[in-house]
mmCIF file as gemmi writes it, N, C-alpha and C atoms, coordinates in Angstrom:
data_model
loop_
_atom_site.group_PDB
_atom_site.id
_atom_site.type_symbol
_atom_site.label_atom_id
_atom_site.label_alt_id
_atom_site.label_comp_id
_atom_site.label_asym_id
_atom_site.label_entity_id
_atom_site.label_seq_id
_atom_site.pdbx_PDB_ins_code
_atom_site.Cartn_x
_atom_site.Cartn_y
_atom_site.Cartn_z
_atom_site.occupancy
_atom_site.B_iso_or_equiv
_atom_site.pdbx_formal_charge
_atom_site.auth_seq_id
_atom_site.auth_asym_id
_atom_site.pdbx_PDB_model_num
ATOM 1 N N . UNK Axp A 1 ? -23.236 -28.237 21.703 1 0 ? 1 A 1
ATOM 2 C CA . UNK Axp A 1 ? -23.092 -27.793 20.21 1 0 ? 1 A 1
ATOM 3 C C . UNK Axp A 1 ? -24.157 -26.436 20.217 1 0 ? 1 A 1
ATOM 4 N N . UNK Axp A 2 ? -23.477 -25.779 19.202 1 0 ? 2 A 1
ATOM 5 C CA . UNK Axp A 2 ? -24.379 -24.479 19.354 1 0 ? 2 A 1
ATOM 6 C C . UNK Axp A 2 ? -25.133 -24.448 17.646 1 0 ? 2 A 1
ATOM 7 N N . UNK Axp A 3 ? -26.31 -23.689 17.413 1 0 ? 3 A 1
ATOM 8 C CA . UNK Axp A 3 ? -26.706 -23.548 16.327 1 0 ? 3 A 1
ATOM 9 C C . UNK Axp A 3 ? -27.343 -22.26 16.056 1 0 ? 3 A 1
ATOM 10 N N . UNK Axp A 4 ? -26.751 -21.438 15.345 1 0 ? 4 A 1
ATOM 11 C CA . UNK Axp A 4 ? -27.299 -20.062 15.11 1 0 ? 4 A 1
ATOM 12 C C . UNK Axp A 4 ? -27.997 -19.675 13.959 1 0 ? 4 A 1
ATOM 13 N N . UNK Axp A 5 ? -29.226 -19.065 14.166 1 0 ? 5 A 1
ATOM 14 C CA . UNK Axp A 5 ? -30.091 -19.018 12.963 1 0 ? 5 A 1
ATOM 15 C C . UNK Axp A 5 ? -30.4 -17.647 12.623 1 0 ? 5 A 1
ATOM 16 N N . UNK Axp A 6 ? -30.705 -17.799 11.349 1 0 ? 6 A 1
ATOM 17 C CA . UNK Axp A 6 ? -30.5 -16.211 10.821 1 0 ? 6 A 1
ATOM 18 C C . UNK Axp A 6 ? -31.689 -15.482 11.482 1 0 ? 6 A 1
ATOM 19 N N . UNK Axp A 7 ? -31.647 -14.42 12.247 1 0 ? 7 A 1
ATOM 20 C CA . UNK Axp A 7 ? -32.94 -13.719 13.051 1 0 ? 7 A 1
ATOM 21 C C . UNK Axp A 7 ? -33.788 -12.884 11.806 1 0 ? 7 A 1
ATOM 22 N N . UNK Axp A 8 ? -33.634 -12.841 10.418 1 0 ? 8 A 1
ATOM 23 C CA . UNK Axp A 8 ? -34.473 -12.177 9.325 1 0 ? 8 A 1
ATOM 24 C C . UNK Axp A 8 ? -35.61 -13.651 9.152 1 0 ? 8 A 1
ATOM 25 N N . UNK Axp A 9 ? -35.141 -14.871 9.389 1 0 ? 9 A 1
ATOM 26 C CA . UNK Axp A 9 ? -35.938 -16.246 9.285 1 0 ? 9 A 1
ATOM 27 C C . UNK Axp A 9 ? -36.196 -16.917 10.517 1 0 ? 9 A 1
ATOM 28 N N . UNK Axp A 10 ? -36.665 -16.314 11.592 1 0 ? 10 A 1
ATOM 29 C CA . UNK Axp A 10 ? -36.755 -16.989 12.724 1 0 ? 10 A 1
ATOM 30 C C . UNK Axp A 10 ? -37.156 -18.531 13.131 1 0 ? 10 A 1
ATOM 31 N N . UNK Axp A 11 ? -38.436 -18.407 12.427 1 0 ? 11 A 1
ATOM 32 C CA . UNK Axp A 11 ? -38.973 -19.748 12.397 1 0 ? 11 A 1
ATOM 33 C C . UNK Axp A 11 ? -38.545 -20.962 11.626 1 0 ? 11 A 1
ATOM 34 N N . UNK Axp A 12 ? -37.206 -20.757 10.336 1 0 ? 12 A 1
ATOM 35 C CA . UNK Axp A 12 ? -36.984 -21.75 9.626 1 0 ? 12 A 1
ATOM 36 C C . UNK Axp A 12 ? -36.741 -23.17 10.367 1 0 ? 12 A 1
ATOM 37 N N . UNK Axp A 13 ? -36.039 -23.088 11.563 1 0 ? 13 A 1
ATOM 38 C CA . UNK Axp A 13 ? -35.623 -24.175 12.068 1 0 ? 13 A 1
ATOM 39 C C . UNK Axp A 13 ? -37.06 -24.88 12.88 1 0 ? 13 A 1
ATOM 40 N N . UNK Axp A 14 ? -37.919 -24.383 12.74 1 0 ? 14 A 1
ATOM 41 C CA . UNK Axp A 14 ? -38.888 -25.418 13.382 1 0 ? 14 A 1
ATOM 42 C C . UNK Axp A 14 ? -39.719 -26.042 12.181 1 0 ? 14 A 1
ATOM 43 N N . UNK Axp A 15 ? -39.362 -26.012 10.98 1 0 ? 15 A 1
ATOM 44 C CA . UNK Axp A 15 ? -39.848 -26.645 9.948 1 0 ? 15 A 1
ATOM 45 C C . UNK Axp A 15 ? -38.998 -27.77 9.783 1 0 ? 15 A 1
ATOM 46 N N . UNK Axp A 16 ? -39.62 -29.019 8.764 1 0 ? 16 A 1
ATOM 47 C CA . UNK Axp A 16 ? -38.817 -29.932 8.132 1 0 ? 16 A 1
ATOM 48 C C . UNK Axp A 16 ? -37.871 -29.297 6.903 1 0 ? 16 A 1
ATOM 49 N N . UNK Axp A 17 ? -36.99 -29.994 6.612 1 0 ? 17 A 1
ATOM 50 C CA . UNK Axp A 17 ? -36.451 -31.13 7.214 1 0 ? 17 A 1
ATOM 51 C C . UNK Axp A 17 ? -35.618 -30.514 8.261 1 0 ? 17 A 1
ATOM 52 N N . UNK Axp A 18 ? -35.176 -29.226 8.94 1 0 ? 18 A 1
ATOM 53 C CA . UNK Axp A 18 ? -34.442 -28.834 9.823 1 0 ? 18 A 1
ATOM 54 C C . UNK Axp A 18 ? -35.207 -29.346 10.985 1 0 ? 18 A 1
ATOM 55 N N . UNK Axp A 19 ? -36.347 -29.596 11.362 1 0 ? 19 A 1
ATOM 56 C CA . UNK Axp A 19 ? -36.379 -29.707 12.912 1 0 ? 19 A 1
ATOM 57 C C . UNK Axp A 19 ? -36.11 -31.406 13.209 1 0 ? 19 A 1
ATOM 58 N N . UNK Axp A 20 ? -36.463 -31.883 12.561 1 0 ? 20 A 1
ATOM 59 C CA . UNK Axp A 20 ? -36.276 -33.534 12.656 1 0 ? 20 A 1
ATOM 60 C C . UNK Axp A 20 ? -34.265 -33.676 12.664 1 0 ? 20 A 1
ATOM 61 N N . UNK Axp A 21 ? -34.11 -32.798 11.786 1 0 ? 21 A 1
ATOM 62 C CA . UNK Axp A 21 ? -32.485 -33.144 11.988 1 0 ? 21 A 1
ATOM 63 C C . UNK Axp A 21 ? -31.684 -32.488 13.014 1 0 ? 21 A 1
ATOM 64 N N . UNK Axp A 22 ? -32.196 -31.214 13.448 1 0 ? 22 A 1
ATOM 65 C CA . UNK Axp A 22 ? -31.662 -30.999 14.83 1 0 ? 22 A 1
ATOM 66 C C . UNK Axp A 22 ? -32.089 -31.951 16.16 1 0 ? 22 A 1
ATOM 67 N N . UNK Axp A 23 ? -33.346 -32.526 15.968 1 0 ? 23 A 1
ATOM 68 C CA . UNK Axp A 23 ? -33.649 -33.571 16.825 1 0 ? 23 A 1
ATOM 69 C C . UNK Axp A 23 ? -32.572 -34.453 16.975 1 0 ? 23 A 1
ATOM 70 N N . UNK Axp A 24 ? -32.273 -35.245 15.85 1 0 ? 24 A 1
ATOM 71 C CA . UNK Axp A 24 ? -31.125 -36.044 15.418 1 0 ? 24 A 1
ATOM 72 C C . UNK Axp A 24 ? -29.753 -35.644 16.305 1 0 ? 24 A 1
ATOM 73 N N . UNK Axp A 25 ? -29.45 -34.239 15.923 1 0 ? 25 A 1
ATOM 74 C CA . UNK Axp A 25 ? -27.973 -34.201 16.412 1 0 ? 25 A 1
ATOM 75 C C . UNK Axp A 25 ? -28.313 -34.123 17.803 1 0 ? 25 A 1
ATOM 76 N N . UNK Axp A 26 ? -29.626 -33.513 18.257 1 0 ? 26 A 1
ATOM 77 C CA . UNK Axp A 26 ? -29.755 -33.454 20.102 1 0 ? 26 A 1
ATOM 78 C C . UNK Axp A 26 ? -29.517 -34.779 20.416 1 0 ? 26 A 1
ATOM 79 N N . UNK Axp A 27 ? -30.146 -35.726 19.787 1 0 ? 27 A 1
ATOM 80 C CA . UNK Axp A 27 ? -30.202 -37.277 20.232 1 0 ? 27 A 1
ATOM 81 C C . UNK Axp A 27 ? -28.347 -37.59 20.312 1 0 ? 27 A 1
ATOM 82 N N . UNK Axp A 28 ? -27.638 -37.445 19.46 1 0 ? 28 A 1
ATOM 83 C CA . UNK Axp A 28 ? -26.344 -37.841 19.184 1 0 ? 28 A 1
ATOM 84 C C . UNK Axp A 28 ? -25.44 -37.106 20.279 1 0 ? 28 A 1
ATOM 85 N N . UNK Axp A 29 ? -25.735 -35.993 20.873 1 0 ? 29 A 1
ATOM 86 C CA . UNK Axp A 29 ? -24.781 -34.924 21.399 1 0 ? 29 A 1
ATOM 87 C C . UNK Axp A 29 ? -25.201 -35.181 22.642 1 0 ? 29 A 1
ATOM 88 N N . UNK Axp A 30 ? -26.64 -36.003 23.215 1 0 ? 30 A 1
ATOM 89 C CA . UNK Axp A 30 ? -26.92 -36.212 24.518 1 0 ? 30 A 1
ATOM 90 C C . UNK Axp A 30 ? -26.03 -37.558 24.821 1 0 ? 30 A 1
ATOM 91 N N . UNK Axp A 31 ? -26.142 -38.361 23.666 1 0 ? 31 A 1
ATOM 92 C CA . UNK Axp A 31 ? -25.485 -39.523 23.936 1 0 ? 31 A 1
ATOM 93 C C . UNK Axp A 31 ? -23.799 -39.503 24.465 1 0 ? 31 A 1
ATOM 94 N N . UNK Axp A 32 ? -23.296 -38.352 23.816 1 0 ? 32 A 1
ATOM 95 C CA . UNK Axp A 32 ? -21.766 -38.193 24.469 1 0 ? 32 A 1
ATOM 96 C C . UNK Axp A 32 ? -21.953 -36.99 25.632 1 0 ? 32 A 1
ATOM 97 N N . UNK Axp A 33 ? -23.093 -36.933 26.281 1 0 ? 33 A 1
ATOM 98 C CA . UNK Axp A 33 ? -23.12 -36.19 27.71 1 0 ? 33 A 1
ATOM 99 C C . UNK Axp A 33 ? -23.387 -34.796 27.276 1 0 ? 33 A 1
ATOM 100 N N . UNK Axp A 34 ? -23.717 -34.367 26.206 1 0 ? 34 A 1
ATOM 101 C CA . UNK Axp A 34 ? -23.786 -32.689 25.832 1 0 ? 34 A 1
ATOM 102 C C . UNK Axp A 34 ? -25.378 -32.276 25.306 1 0 ? 34 A 1
ATOM 103 N N . UNK Axp A 35 ? -25.606 -31.255 24.953 1 0 ? 35 A 1
ATOM 104 C CA . UNK Axp A 35 ? -26.736 -30.809 24.663 1 0 ? 35 A 1
ATOM 105 C C . UNK Axp A 35 ? -26.763 -29.777 23.508 1 0 ? 35 A 1
ATOM 106 N N . UNK Axp A 36 ? -27.963 -29.507 22.917 1 0 ? 36 A 1
ATOM 107 C CA . UNK Axp A 36 ? -27.595 -28.914 21.865 1 0 ? 36 A 1
ATOM 108 C C . UNK Axp A 36 ? -28.403 -27.427 21.83 1 0 ? 36 A 1
ATOM 109 N N . UNK Axp A 37 ? -27.853 -26.107 21.763 1 0 ? 37 A 1
ATOM 110 C CA . UNK Axp A 37 ? -28.475 -25.139 22.03 1 0 ? 37 A 1
ATOM 111 C C . UNK Axp A 37 ? -28.613 -24.111 20.762 1 0 ? 37 A 1
ATOM 112 N N . UNK Axp A 38 ? -29.594 -23.542 20.546 1 0 ? 38 A 1
ATOM 113 C CA . UNK Axp A 38 ? -30.245 -22.971 19.412 1 0 ? 38 A 1
ATOM 114 C C . UNK Axp A 38 ? -30.232 -21.372 19.615 1 0 ? 38 A 1
ATOM 115 N N . UNK Axp A 39 ? -29.381 -20.661 18.912 1 0 ? 39 A 1
ATOM 116 C CA . UNK Axp A 39 ? -29.518 -18.958 19.065 1 0 ? 39 A 1
ATOM 117 C C . UNK Axp A 39 ? -30.288 -18.269 17.939 1 0 ? 39 A 1
ATOM 118 N N . UNK Axp A 40 ? -31.174 -17.507 18.174 1 0 ? 40 A 1
ATOM 119 C CA . UNK Axp A 40 ? -31.599 -16.596 16.993 1 0 ? 40 A 1
ATOM 120 C C . UNK Axp A 40 ? -32.214 -15.587 17.6 1 0 ? 40 A 1
ATOM 121 N N . UNK Axp A 41 ? -31.289 -14.262 17.298 1 0 ? 41 A 1
ATOM 122 C CA . UNK Axp A 41 ? -31.66 -13.105 18.016 1 0 ? 41 A 1
ATOM 123 C C . UNK Axp A 41 ? -31.116 -13.132 19.477 1 0 ? 41 A 1
ATOM 124 N N . UNK Axp A 42 ? -32.24 -12.709 20.144 1 0 ? 42 A 1
ATOM 125 C CA . UNK Axp A 42 ? -32.379 -12.747 21.567 1 0 ? 42 A 1
ATOM 126 C C . UNK Axp A 42 ? -32.967 -14.141 22.043 1 0 ? 42 A 1
ATOM 127 N N . UNK Axp A 43 ? -33.341 -15.09 21.267 1 0 ? 43 A 1
ATOM 128 C CA . UNK Axp A 43 ? -34.126 -16.339 21.888 1 0 ? 43 A 1
ATOM 129 C C . UNK Axp A 43 ? -33.058 -17.088 21.772 1 0 ? 43 A 1
ATOM 130 N N . UNK Axp A 44 ? -33.073 -18.125 22.78 1 0 ? 44 A 1
ATOM 131 C CA . UNK Axp A 44 ? -32.187 -18.779 23.162 1 0 ? 44 A 1
ATOM 132 C C . UNK Axp A 44 ? -33.129 -20.315 23.39 1 0 ? 44 A 1
ATOM 133 N N . UNK Axp A 45 ? -32.905 -21.639 22.876 1 0 ? 45 A 1
ATOM 134 C CA . UNK Axp A 45 ? -33.629 -22.808 23.016 1 0 ? 45 A 1
ATOM 135 C C . UNK Axp A 45 ? -32.978 -23.871 23.3 1 0 ? 45 A 1
ATOM 136 N N . UNK Axp A 46 ? -32.98 -24.92 23.996 1 0 ? 46 A 1
ATOM 137 C CA . UNK Axp A 46 ? -32.242 -26.027 23.933 1 0 ? 46 A 1
ATOM 138 C C . UNK Axp A 46 ? -33.095 -27.441 23.196 1 0 ? 46 A 1
ATOM 139 N N . UNK Axp A 47 ? -32.563 -27.657 22.177 1 0 ? 47 A 1
ATOM 140 C CA . UNK Axp A 47 ? -33.173 -28.734 21.597 1 0 ? 47 A 1
ATOM 141 C C . UNK Axp A 47 ? -33.322 -29.947 21.846 1 0 ? 47 A 1
ATOM 142 N N . UNK Axp A 48 ? -34.561 -30.316 22.299 1 0 ? 48 A 1
ATOM 143 C CA . UNK Axp A 48 ? -34.562 -31.854 23.009 1 0 ? 48 A 1
ATOM 144 C C . UNK Axp A 48 ? -34.525 -32.997 22.034 1 0 ? 48 A 1
ATOM 145 N N . UNK Axp A 49 ? -34.057 -34.05 22.246 1 0 ? 49 A 1
ATOM 146 C CA . UNK Axp A 49 ? -34.2 -35.124 21.454 1 0 ? 49 A 1
ATOM 147 C C . UNK Axp A 49 ? -35.319 -35.51 21.474 1 0 ? 49 A 1
ATOM 148 N N . UNK Axp A 50 ? -35.748 -36.279 20.453 1 0 ? 50 A 1
ATOM 149 C CA . UNK Axp A 50 ? -37.366 -36.964 20.372 1 0 ? 50 A 1
ATOM 150 C C . UNK Axp A 50 ? -37.313 -37.846 21.195 1 0 ? 50 A 1
ATOM 151 N N . UNK Axp A 51 ? -38.53 -38.086 22.016 1 0 ? 51 A 1
ATOM 152 C CA . UNK Axp A 51 ? -38.753 -38.89 23.489 1 0 ? 51 A 1
ATOM 153 C C . UNK Axp A 51 ? -39.911 -39.906 22.545 1 0 ? 51 A 1
ATOM 154 N N . UNK Axp A 52 ? -39.271 -41.211 22.728 1 0 ? 52 A 1
ATOM 155 C CA . UNK Axp A 52 ? -40.329 -42.064 22.274 1 0 ? 52 A 1
ATOM 156 C C . UNK Axp A 52 ? -40.605 -42.991 23.769 1 0 ? 52 A 1
ATOM 157 N N . UNK Axp A 53 ? -41.837 -43.221 23.553 1 0 ? 53 A 1
ATOM 158 C CA . UNK Axp A 53 ? -42.502 -44.104 24.839 1 0 ? 53 A 1
ATOM 159 C C . UNK Axp A 53 ? -42.358 -45.705 24.537 1 0 ? 53 A 1
ATOM 160 N N . UNK Axp A 54 ? -42.137 -46.263 25.513 1 0 ? 54 A 1
ATOM 161 C CA . UNK Axp A 54 ? -42.222 -48.108 25.171 1 0 ? 54 A 1
ATOM 162 C C . UNK Axp A 54 ? -43.349 -48.621 25.512 1 0 ? 54 A 1
ATOM 163 N N . UNK Axp A 55 ? -43.678 -49.057 24.386 1 0 ? 55 A 1
ATOM 164 C CA . UNK Axp A 55 ? -45.291 -49.995 24.444 1 0 ? 55 A 1
ATOM 165 C C . UNK Axp A 55 ? -45.539 -50.973 25.942 1 0 ? 55 A 1
ATOM 166 N N . UNK Axp A 56 ? -46.198 -50.975 26.438 1 0 ? 56 A 1
ATOM 167 C CA . UNK Axp A 56 ? -46.27 -51.674 27.969 1 0 ? 56 A 1
ATOM 168 C C . UNK Axp A 56 ? -46.404 -53.33 27.423 1 0 ? 56 A 1
């Protein structure tokens, strides 16, 4: 899946509510064997799903 960000607002996706929403989409896509890529001008970022540690 691909996300295109307006280059006039390059950091908007790093803030809430967008960031957690993108992480959730990345998690959903990963479960189907895919990944989430974000394009903003010349920047290309793979959005990683949130990582949770399991208590010992």
